[in-house]
C-alpha positions as CSV (number, residue, x, y, z in Angstrom):
1,M,-91.0,-89.1,205.2
2,R,-88.6,-89.9,202.4
3,P,-90.1,-92.3,199.4
4,N,-88.4,-95.7,199.4
5,L,-86.5,-95.9,196.5
6,S,-87.1,-99.4,195.5
7,A,-88.7,-102.5,197.3
8,D,-86.2,-104.6,195.1
9,R,-82.9,-102.9,196.7
10,G,-79.5,-104.7,196.1
11,R,-76.6,-102.9,198.9
12,Q,-76.9,-99.5,199.0
13,L,-74.5,-96.9,199.7
14,S,-75.2,-93.7,202.2
15,R,-74.9,-90.4,200.5
16,R,-72.0,-89.7,202.4
17,S,-69.8,-92.8,201.4
18,L,-70.7,-92.1,197.4
19,L,-69.1,-88.6,198.2
20,G,-66.0,-89.9,200.1
21,S,-65.5,-92.2,197.2
22,V,-64.4,-89.1,195.2
23,T,-61.7,-88.7,197.4
24,G,-58.3,-89.0,195.9
25,T,-59.4,-88.4,192.3
26,A,-59.0,-85.3,190.2
27,A,-62.7,-84.4,191.4
28,G,-62.3,-85.0,194.9
29,A,-58.8,-82.8,194.5
30,V,-61.2,-79.9,193.3
31,L,-64.0,-80.4,196.1
32,F,-61.9,-80.9,199.0
33,S,-59.1,-78.7,198.3
34,A,-58.5,-75.7,200.0
35,A,-59.8,-72.5,198.6
36,P,-57.1,-70.9,196.5
37,A,-54.9,-67.8,198.5
38,A,-56.8,-64.3,198.4
39,A,-55.7,-61.2,196.3
40,A,-53.7,-58.8,198.4
41,G,-56.2,-56.6,200.0
42,P,-59.7,-56.7,202.0
43,A,-60.6,-60.1,202.7
44,A,-64.2,-60.6,201.5
45,P,-66.8,-62.0,203.7
46,A,-67.0,-65.8,203.4
47,I,-70.4,-67.4,202.4
48,P,-71.5,-69.8,204.2
49,D,-72.0,-73.5,203.7
50,A,-75.0,-73.9,203.7
51,T,-75.7,-70.9,200.9
52,V,-73.5,-72.0,198.6
53,A,-74.9,-75.7,199.0
54,T,-78.5,-74.1,198.5
55,Q,-77.1,-71.7,195.6
56,V,-76.1,-75.0,193.6
57,L,-79.3,-77.0,194.2
58,E,-81.3,-74.4,193.1
59,E,-79.1,-73.7,189.8
60,Y,-79.2,-77.4,189.1
61,L,-82.9,-78.2,189.7
62,H,-83.3,-75.4,187.0
63,G,-81.6,-76.7,184.8
64,W,-83.3,-80.1,185.2
65,R,-86.5,-79.0,185.8
66,G,-86.0,-77.5,181.9
67,Y,-85.1,-81.0,181.0
68,C,-88.1,-82.6,182.7
69,D,-90.6,-80.0,180.8
70,R,-89.7,-80.5,177.5
71,A,-87.4,-83.3,177.0
72,W,-88.1,-85.7,179.4
73,G,-87.3,-89.5,177.4
74,Y,-85.1,-88.0,175.3
75,D,-81.0,-88.5,175.2
76,E,-80.8,-84.0,175.5
77,L,-82.3,-80.5,176.1
78,L,-81.6,-78.5,173.0
79,P,-81.3,-75.5,175.5
80,V,-81.7,-72.6,172.9
81,T,-84.9,-73.6,170.6
82,G,-86.2,-75.9,174.2
83,G,-86.3,-78.7,171.4
84,H,-85.0,-82.6,171.9
85,H,-82.1,-84.5,170.4
86,D,-81.0,-88.2,170.5
87,F,-77.2,-88.4,170.8
88,F,-76.5,-91.5,169.2
89,A,-79.0,-91.7,166.1
90,P,-82.2,-89.9,164.9
91,G,-85.5,-91.9,166.5
92,H,-83.2,-93.9,168.9
93,T,-82.8,-92.7,172.7
94,F,-81.5,-94.3,175.4
95,G,-82.5,-91.4,177.7
96,L,-79.1,-90.2,178.5
97,S,-80.1,-87.0,180.8
98,I,-82.4,-89.6,182.8
99,V,-79.6,-92.2,183.6
100,E,-76.4,-89.9,184.1
101,A,-78.8,-87.5,186.5
102,L,-79.2,-91.0,188.7
103,D,-76.2,-90.7,191.2
104,T,-76.4,-86.7,191.6
105,L,-80.1,-86.1,192.2
106,F,-79.7,-88.7,194.8
107,L,-76.5,-86.6,196.0
108,M,-78.7,-83.8,196.0
109,G,-81.1,-85.4,198.2
110,Q,-84.0,-85.4,195.6
111,D,-85.5,-89.2,196.2
112,E,-88.8,-88.7,194.3
113,E,-87.2,-87.3,191.2
114,V,-84.2,-90.9,191.4
115,T,-87.3,-92.9,191.5
116,R,-89.2,-91.3,188.4
117,C,-85.6,-91.7,186.6
118,C,-85.4,-95.3,187.9
119,D,-89.2,-96.1,186.8
120,W,-88.5,-95.0,183.0
121,I,-85.4,-96.8,182.5
122,D,-87.2,-99.7,183.5
123,A,-90.3,-98.9,181.4
124,H,-88.7,-97.6,178.7
125,L,-84.7,-97.9,178.2
126,D,-84.0,-100.5,175.4
127,P,-80.2,-102.0,175.3
128,A,-81.3,-103.3,172.2
129,Q,-82.0,-100.6,169.9
130,N,-81.0,-101.0,166.0
131,A,-78.5,-98.2,165.7
132,D,-75.2,-97.8,165.0
133,T,-73.3,-96.7,169.3
134,H,-70.8,-95.0,169.7
135,V,-69.1,-97.4,172.2
136,F,-66.9,-95.2,174.1
137,E,-70.1,-92.8,174.8
138,A,-72.2,-95.8,175.3
139,V,-69.4,-97.2,178.3
140,I,-68.9,-94.1,180.1
141,R,-72.7,-92.6,179.7
142,V,-74.6,-95.5,179.7
143,V,-73.3,-98.4,181.3
144,G,-71.0,-95.9,183.6
145,G,-74.6,-94.2,184.7
146,L,-76.7,-97.0,185.1
147,L,-73.7,-98.5,187.4
148,A,-73.6,-95.7,189.2
149,G,-77.8,-95.2,190.0
150,F,-77.0,-99.2,191.3
151,G,-74.6,-98.1,193.5
152,A,-76.6,-95.2,194.9
153,T,-80.1,-96.8,195.3
154,G,-79.3,-100.9,195.3
155,R,-82.1,-101.1,192.8
156,S,-81.3,-104.6,190.7
157,S,-82.8,-103.4,187.9
158,L,-80.7,-101.0,187.1
159,L,-77.5,-103.7,187.5
160,A,-79.5,-105.7,184.9
161,R,-79.7,-103.2,182.4
162,A,-76.1,-101.9,182.4
163,R,-75.1,-106.3,182.5
164,E,-77.6,-106.6,179.4
165,F,-76.2,-103.3,177.4
166,A,-72.6,-103.8,178.7
167,D,-72.9,-107.6,176.5
168,R,-74.3,-105.8,173.3
169,L,-71.5,-104.1,173.3
170,L,-68.8,-107.1,173.6
171,P,-68.7,-107.4,169.7
172,A,-66.8,-103.9,169.6
173,F,-64.2,-106.4,171.3
174,T,-64.4,-109.7,170.6
175,K,-64.2,-108.5,166.4
176,S,-61.6,-106.3,167.3
177,P,-58.1,-107.4,165.1
178,P,-55.8,-108.9,168.3
179,A,-52.7,-107.1,167.0
180,S,-54.6,-103.4,167.2
181,R,-55.7,-104.0,170.9
182,T,-57.9,-101.1,170.3
183,P,-61.7,-101.7,170.0
184,R,-63.9,-100.6,167.0
185,S,-65.4,-97.2,167.7
186,T,-69.4,-98.5,167.0
187,C,-71.5,-101.0,167.8
188,A,-75.6,-102.0,167.0
189,P,-76.4,-103.4,170.1
190,A,-80.0,-105.2,168.5
191,R,-77.6,-107.1,165.9
192,S,-74.5,-107.4,168.5
193,R,-72.4,-106.0,165.4
194,A,-69.2,-104.2,165.3
195,P,-68.8,-102.3,161.9
196,P,-64.9,-101.8,161.2
197,C,-63.9,-98.8,162.5
198,R,-64.4,-95.0,161.1
199,W,-61.9,-93.3,163.3
200,P,-61.4,-89.4,162.8
201,R,-58.3,-88.5,161.4
202,R,-56.7,-87.8,164.9
203,G,-57.0,-91.4,166.1
204,P,-59.2,-92.7,169.1
205,V,-56.4,-91.9,171.7
206,S,-59.0,-90.2,173.7
207,W,-61.0,-92.8,174.3
208,S,-58.9,-96.5,173.2
209,S,-57.2,-96.3,176.8
210,A,-60.5,-95.8,178.7
211,C,-61.7,-98.9,176.6
212,S,-59.0,-101.6,175.9
213,P,-57.5,-103.9,178.2
214,G,-54.4,-103.9,179.9
């Protein structure tokens, strides 16, 4: 019997629906495209899909268990040393690996791990941390991860946490000079303060288009 992901559910997507949502995207083109033409010579025996799926799951869970054993609750595992790392600022963890794993674990049928992640987020993820947070990374990894988790599980607390975090990032947009239409690079969620931009020399092209209005 599969565990109940949450007693407090919103509208939950099925695994098939969530997979179907990537068709027509760049990821879908890779996932669902035909295999490339084989090189001249004897055809290699086809590996059954079920075998490939099992191998992918085993490899993913190997990495996931390494994170859980050595860096649970921190942003990232340092695979060579076995240590851990906080992505935005030392001493300020957002549990990035946990947040980002929600939809993947769901698609792979790891419902107990999804529940474990959601419980950690409810108990420990603090959107109001006093640390300068890179806005682009926060949007795609924290807000995006929480929204993906909500779409997968229907757990309303994930949506509420995503909304709170996004609201705290708003000064990066509202305090930006109107003429630039470019969000500020960092924001301190605890103070809802966005300091002046500190762009790298090559500029913000890679992410400003993702965050800019219009």
